[in-house]
PAZA-505828 format. One record per residue (C-alpha): z, x, y. Coordinates in steps of 0.001 Angstrom, whole numbers, padded with zeros to 6 digits, always signed. Layout:
ZXY ...
This chain:
+000398-000078-000142 -001055+001578+003592 +001203+001065+006323 +000892+000921+009797 -002985+001737+009145 -005961-000226+010543 -007793-001715+008285 -011902-003171+009700 -012724-005678+008376 -014962-006492+005160 -015445-008656+003094 -011834-009261+001058 -010296-009047+004475 -012685-012584+005581 -012591-014432+002346 -009036-014194+001932 -009032-015083+005116 -011068-017928+005684 -009910-019464+002686 -006221-019171+004223 -006814-021205+006756 -008580-023470+004789 -005584-024389+002190 -004081-024515+005583 -005364-026847+007352 -006036-028902+004098 -001944-029022+003749 -001373-029934+007607 -003532-032757+007647 -002315-034193+004167 -000060-036182+006043 -002219-037656+009220 -004879-039089+005286 -001730-039992+003799 +000277-042773+005607 -003359-043928+007005 -004424-044406+003181 -000802-046600+002867 -001048-048481+006309 -004428-048985+005193 -003483-050881+002092 -001123-053252+003971 -003525-053447+006658 -001867-052223+009648 -004105-049179+012074 -002987-046210+012015 -002136-044505+014949 -001089-040981+015130 +001550-040669+017464 +003654-043493+018096 +007268-043373+019661 +008255-043387+016464 +006887-041062+015115 +007651-038261+017192 +010441-039281+020777 +009128-035906+022556 +006054-035871+021751 +005933-039882+022558 +007382-039268+025377 +006316-036327+026637 +003299-034538+025292 +000737-037654+024851 +001137-039505+028321 +000084-035888+029650 -002478-035597+026920 -004093-039080+028070 -004199-038312+031718 -006438-035242+030835 -008659-037672+028996 -009405-040116+031352 -011074-037841+033863 -007938-036933+035764 -008291-033639+037200 -004725-033301+038980 -002198-032353+037178 +001021-034636+038337 +003662-037337+036806 +001440-038965+034348 +004370-041882+034596 +004848-043381+038688 +001414-043713+040153 +003568-042871+043691 +004471-039625+042533 +000483-038464+040664 -000809-036357+042990 +002706-034167+043294 +003184-031686+041280 +003919-031036+037969 +006770-030424+035898 +004872-029756+032544 +003201-027080+032355 -000959-028113+031953 -002825-025484+028788 -001791-027332+026697 -003069-030756+027879 -005915-029553+029285 -006846-028576+025704 -005539-031181+023246 -007121-033548+026312 -010721-032563+026965 -011124-032666+022947 -009281-036136+023400 -012496-036747+025877 -015122-036090+023371 -013694-037806+020227 -011392-040362+021617 -007225-039805+022127 -006122-040032+018983 -009332-038424+016601 -008291-035582+018468 -004743-035350+017882 -006140-035605+014412 -007357-033457+015153 -005553-030923+016503 -003063-030573+012499 -006484-029743+011072 -007708-027458+013356 -004633-025729+015602 -002196-024505+012684 -005231-022459+010437 -005613-021017+014088 -002224-019917+014407 -002552-018549+010307 -005521-016459+011766 -003435-014827+014484 -000873-013926+012158 -003065-013081+009645 -004865-010880+012240 -001644-009229+013777 -000505-008499+010074 -003885-007647+008608 -003274-005132+011580 -000381-003717+011010 +000018-003468+007484 -004007-002707+006385 -003150-005188+002886 -005444-007854+003802 -003463-009349+000708 +000188-008350+001751 -001062-010329+005217 -002130-013409+003792 +001382-013680+001479 +003778-013084+004857 +001572-014947+007566 +001315-017847+004803 +004976-017387+004789 +005305-017561+008188 +002921-021128+008508 +005713-022723+006337 +009014-020969+007460 +008502-020506+011791 +011823-019907+013098 +012310-017942+009240 +012738-014487+011491 +014956-016161+013861 +017497-017595+011919 +018471-014205+010302 +021873-012771+010282 +022690-016687+010093 +025030-016523+012874 +026166-020329+012941 +026272-021971+009650 +023486-024387+010715 +021304-021059+009928 +021951-020803+007146 +021197-024603+005972 +018473-024482+007633 +016827-020902+005862 +018089-022352+002425 +016318-026097+003011 +012814-024055+003449 +013318-022695-000585 +014710-026304-001788 +011981-026928-004631 +013358-030895-004510 +013632-033118-001518 +015912-035776-001016 +014614-039465+000433 +014614-040741+002855 +012560-037861+004323 +012429-037292+008690 +011513-033613+008977 +007560-032381+009821 +005935-029215+008980 +006649-026339+011206 +004308-026163+012694 +002288-030008+013032 +002312-032237+015580 +000923-029237+017679 +001634-030147+021062 +005586-031125+020654 +005653-027504+021517 +004173-025501+018178 +000702-025470+020342 +002030-022316+022064 +001834-020107+018864 -001386-019760+020027 -001605-018624+022471 +001598-016854+022377 +000017-015094+019725 -003191-014006+020855 -000956-012429+023204 +000600-010408+021192 -002567-009307+018676 -003701-007644+022098 -000174-006448+022861 +000058-004557+019986 -003497-002933+019615 -003413-002032+022604 -000391-000113+022168 -001833+001270+019029 -004852+002706+020283 -004232+003353+024172 -007055+001544+025576 -007202+000499+029421 -009635-002636+028478 -007464-004233+026001 -004204-003629+028608 -006880-005913+030058 -007465-008134+027655 -003502-008580+027385 -002092-009321+031172 -004782-012565+030866 -003147-013439+027922 +000440-012938+029128 -001362-014959+032450 -001961-017885+030516 +001786-018663+029166 +002844-019652+032549 +000799-022417+031468 +001178-022757+028333 +005158-023001+028113 +009170-021213+030112 +009654-020299+026932 +007122-017972+025998 +006438-016054+029195 +009953-015476+030023 +010565-013726+026846 +007413-012124+026426 +008263-010940+030324 +011687-009164+029302 +010201-007628+026283 +006970-005907+028628 +009814-004817+030546 +012005-003456+027654 +008988-002034+026620 +008285-000010+030270 +011545+001221+030319 +010781+002715+026659 +007646+004382+026972 +009377+005889+029670 +012212+007076+028650 +009831+008298+025498 +007487+010226+028779 +004791+007954+027916 +004075+007725+031326 +001095+006059+031258 +001944+003723+028819 +004855+002916+030870 +001988+002148+033471 -000029+000239+031291 +003040-001918+030868 +003775-002446+033543 -000603-002741+034460 -000419-006057+031816 +002895-007348+033897 +001032-007011+037319 -002550-009030+036064 -000504-011604+033959 +001262-012566+037980 -001474-012085+039452 -002961-014899+037318 +000374-016325+037650 +000345-017216+041348 -001485-020932+040869 +001503-021388+038795 +004207-020076+041404 +002828-021884+044836 +002639-024846+042386 +006856-024103+041078 +007522-023568+044973 +005892-027181+045976 +008417-028966+043448 +011011-025718+045013 +010944-027666+048231 +011841-030778+047366 +015394-031795+048091 +016215-033024+044578 +015094-030539+042404 +018029-028858+041007 +018080-032589+039810 +014543-031796+038026 +015764-028925+036561 +018783-030404+035660 +017092-032838+033395 +015969-029961+031136 +019101-029466+030288 +020784-026640+031438 +023750-024453+030252 +025590-022801+033244 +027499-020008+034024 +027216-016262+033399 +028730-015524+030149 +027918-013949+027049 +026737-015465+024330 +028847-014168+021819 +028974-017037+019102 +025138-014871+017864 +027284-011381+017486 +025768-011027+014710 +023147-010770+015768 +022949-008812+018611 +024470-006442+016218 +021258-006652+013738 +018710-006014+016964 +020566-003930+018617 +020579-002137+014822 +016912-002262+014922 +016162-001034+018349 +017732+002072+017408 +016575+002772+014792 +012977+000768+015434 +012892+003780+019024 +013704+006860+016328 +010465+006069+014145 +008519+005556+018084 +008015+001840+017039 +008778+001377+020749 +007211-002282+020312 +009469-003784+017692 +012151-001447+019724 +010954-003507+022525 +010879-007642+020937 +014517-006849+019189 +015936-005494+022765 +013871-008486+024906 +015680-011262+022149 +019129-009727+023097 +018629-010092+026417 +016857-013345+026608 +019744-014586+024521 +022167-013967+027258 +019372-014729+030017 +022349-016720+031963 +024160-013908+032775 +021321-012128+035035 +020360-016045+036481 +023787-018229+036203 +021322-020969+033765 +018872-021510+031140 +017816-024319+029851 +018002-024992+026247 +017649-021834+024898 +018358-022642+021281 +014191-023018+022138 +014084-019272+022524 +015387-018528+019148 +013005-021072+017720 +009525-020747+019209 +008614-017420+021634 +011807-015391+019521 +010629-017081+015956 +006467-014873+016339 +008131-011888+018651 +010764-010942+015580 +008874-011684+012658 +006504-009764+014412 +008445-006370+014567 +011275-007416+011485 +006754-006922+010206 +007387-002646+012358 +010118-001887+011231 +010433-002842+007318 +008170-000737+005499 +009641+002425+007344 +012958+001297+005819 +011137+000170+002114 +009604+003820+001946 +012423+005710+002833 +015194+004014+000092 +013065+001905-002284 +009774+003529-002724 +006688+003013-004191 +007987+002343-007947 +009413-001000-005930 +006021-001838-004089 +005767-004447-007277 +009025-005730-006771 +007856-006264-003710 +005334-007665-003655 +006963-010806-006501 +009091-011191-004503 +007096-012205-001757 +004770-014309-004244 +007779-016045-005315 +008931-016731-001656 +005583-018594-001112 +005285-020211-004131 +008847-022538-003380 +007619-022927-000471 +004290-024589-001541 +006041-026151-003935 +008779-027894-001288 +005906-028920+001759 +003822-030385-001131 +006911-033066-001794 +007903-033439+001449 +004094-034061+002397 +004624-037131-000008 +007991-038047+000786 +007081-038133+004234 +004565-040392+004064 +006142-042739+001504 +009724-043017+003196 +008003-042983+007707 +004955-044751+007166 +006311-047739+008721 +006167-046240+011968 +002607-044606+012862 +002507-048667+013284 +002435-050763+016161 +003171-055101+015276 +000233-056279+015702 +000983-058170+018953 +001371-054671+020607 -001453-053622+020196 -003330-057179+020338 -001974-056812+023519 -002819-053547+024758 -006879-053867+023348 -006208-056764+025812 -005108-054857+028534 -007872-051996+028163 -010205-054285+029125 -008938-056530+031845 -006458-054281+033417 -007689-052100+036415 -006621-048669+035080 -003794-047016+036715 -002140-050339+037672 +001494-050730+037717 +002986-052511+034619 +006690-053687+034400 +009107-053693+031754 +013006-052462+031181 +012159-051079+027750 +012232-047242+027291 +009612-048477+024164 +006910-050790+025769 +006639-048118+029133 +006569-044663+026075 +003728-047011+024644 +001793-048278+027831 +001149-044176+028180 -000382-044273+025591 -002046-046779+024144 -003609-048313+027759 -004412-046716+031269 -001242-048466+033000 +000957-046373+035088 +005016-047411+034472 +007782-048511+037050 +010005-046815+035134 +009594-044015+033359 +009891-043841+029626 +011368-040315+030001 +012353-037983+033226 +011248-035092+031992 +007665-036045+033258 +008502-037283+036674 +009238-035493+039805 +011222-038833+040760 +014505-037964+042274 +017649-039487+039509 +018162-042097+042688 +014618-043247+042139 +014719-043706+038480 +017523-045876+038786 +016579-048088+041441 +013045-048682+039213 +015781-049200+036128 +017954-051875+037959 +015222-053589+039874 +013333-053921+035626 +016445-054613+034275 +017976-057181+036768 +013878-058873+036688 +014474-058980+033250 +017826-061038+033915 +020547-058097+032544 +024056-058932+034888 +025552-055705+036650 +028281-055576+033381 +025244-055747+031559 +023736-052307+033824 +026804-050994+034697 +028145-050324+031084 +024379-048868+030405 +025230-046297+032179 +029228-046090+031579 +030445-042320+030154 +032769-044842+027585 +030193-046687+026015 +027014-043899+025160 +028994-041439+023969 +029517-044554+021851 +026247-045997+020782 +024258-042563+021611 +023268-042109+018440 +022075-044841+017100 +018256-045670+016031 +018020-049079+015871 +015919-051012+018094 +018500-052280+020505 +020809-049075+020381 +017113-047120+022403 +016760-049629+024452 +020823-049496+024833 +020590-045428+025390 +018299-045703+028708 +020677-043431+030031 +020025-040658+027680 +016390-041693+027767 +015691-041487+032425 +018109-038135+031940 +016628-036162+029230 +018963-033666+028803 +020923-034087+031692 +023663-036028+030836 +024676-033183+028669 +027919-030680+029481 +025987-027513+031095 +028393-025462+030041 +027329-022404+028146 +026521-022683+024250 +026424-026617+024916 +022684-026919+022478 +024141-024835+019596 +026799-027418+018603 +029637-026842+021424 +029550-029108+023693 +029526-033034+025272 +029082-035382+028181 +029141-033944+031376 +030893-035693+034006 +028265-038221+035429 +029797-040483+037822 +027330-039629+040830 +025638-042014+038560 +027699-044554+037590 +028707-044531+041208 +024236-044345+042544 +023916-047465+039746 +026813-049338+041381 +025315-048763+044463 +021816-049736+043903 +023995-053608+042073 +025467-053510+045432 +021492-053681+047281 +020447-055832+044597 +023441-058739+045623 +022643-058051+049791 +018774-058263+049943 +016567-058088+046356 +014053-059078+048464 +014035-055130+050113 +014662-053303+046703 +011649-055122+045403 +009569-054278+047835 +010547-050542+047974 +008448-050074+044434 +004696-051393+043806 +004331-053116+040466 +001228-055599+039711 +001867-056510+036078 +004999-057537+034582 +004798-057242+029871 +007289-059270+028117 +006901-058243+024542 +008742-058078+021040 +010951-055292+022134 +011848-057106+025941 +012497-060212+024636 +014135-059157+021793 +016280-057073+023313 +016515-058226+026875 +017191-061403+028351 +014327-062788+029716 +013102-065843+031714 +010600-066831+033745 +012580-069007+035516 +014860-065330+036320 +011841-064016+038135 +011046-066827+040361 +014750-067239+040926 +014008-062848+042190 +011492-064088+044923 +008388-063134+042612 +005167-065053+041782 +003999-064737+039524 +001039-066112+036355 +001026-065587+033438 -002367-064349+032182 -002238-063310+028879 +000347-065221+026270 -000748-064197+022809 +001386-064496+019561 +005260-062903+020708 +003962-060956+024302 +003729-062565+027684 +001693-060303+030495 +001584-061556+034077 +000487-061117+037462 +002352-060867+040609 +000586-063046+043677 -001567-061058+045545 -002077-058698+043241 
């Protein structure tokens, strides 16, 4: 086995790559086939993304893709019409790619195609990295497949927390229990597994540039780094730190030319990111900017994350070993991981830090261990144990494939209902597409309905399904919800209760329809209501003190009592949607609407759905 020698493409490498990509494509596309077939036997339509298939995907990512698919070129607020032309709070690259595909083949077809195309692309990128590093195509095939089926394997080790060990062990469990609610590690490619494609391209070019020392490769690396600013914030933050570490380590090794190249990559990336920073500073000008980042879920404080000390110990030891062996790339990644997981010491806050381990560091550490382990293997194990090593990798691969094949069939069987709509709702959306103008604002107090309106129609909504996609202030979101709830006949006590800490602490984990609607505060504020203390997202936090939210709700209710007409005129809407969710979870009454001074006339009434148009609109 020749390690760390470059092997040019040949027929064996080509056919292994093609075969592996085809296998991954079929594997990740299998759920679509199984679920659509199961639904077809019941005479139901298959929808690859709904609120119930994956909540984050439906609430956060699908509206962005729909916006691009509809031909909207500006990336603003995909939910609220008043903020559509403002700066976007979400990175645009993934929406651009999937949205452009949706223009060509349709929104839902693009979503299905993503699972057939993107995982094999990720596999090919990882396979290319591994072939370049090891020169062993068979080894690269096995390791690449293992990564595809166990994305965060490298970042779970050495299991600082028990749940990390449980996640690790689950990858090798040959038999699974029912019901299954888990996706594959890299499916549903926009949540945000999509980002492994630009991230993988960066690492491929970066490693080639370091090994080959060619300036044009560093230019390409800089371009790939710049693209990360438009892909996923955790990616560019991690890579920025890793590049900085590489520049410092090359300087310490007195390889000044290589240190300069790392700096050049940073400079090129920052130049490409200028539009990103312009948009970022536009958001910074908002008086409620702190609220926008608060909804992403912050940990506030400058404490070192000591609960991950086993990780830090392993990474530091690995960095020292790699540095001594002149593997600067690996040393930079290990030191970068240690720094990124303590970035709050520098910044004073960090949003959802476990995302670093789940996404960018999952790939970076996998590559770093591949760079480091062969040295240790050759030193301590020798050539005679290489067959044992291959056998061990094959066993891991077979265990993973066995589990994941079962997982797909079990998932399709247990979760088929998550990928369809009831016929009355589906028919109403079809009618709306044909009869309601694009960007018309539709009012509903339902989290589920507002999510589906943004996915299945061209309408905007009155209440955003989640605060993490909108640039509206907390106060505006609360006002919009109170107006909608009042129009649907809900009393002051009921509304105050939904934004009460004591209520949410007992209802936050319910996943039935009533529990979803009752958890409106959790949707509007995303993770903004959770504790902002260090290590919140590693299982050591609860709700923060959100008396500010409770106070705002009380003030808005008082404003409604004094003059409901004034509050009604503050935000525009043209239609009111009253479907199954509204009639199940709210006290729907046309009479209540008229009492609040709304002039409405019914324009649609089929099965369980009624749609009303506001007079004069």
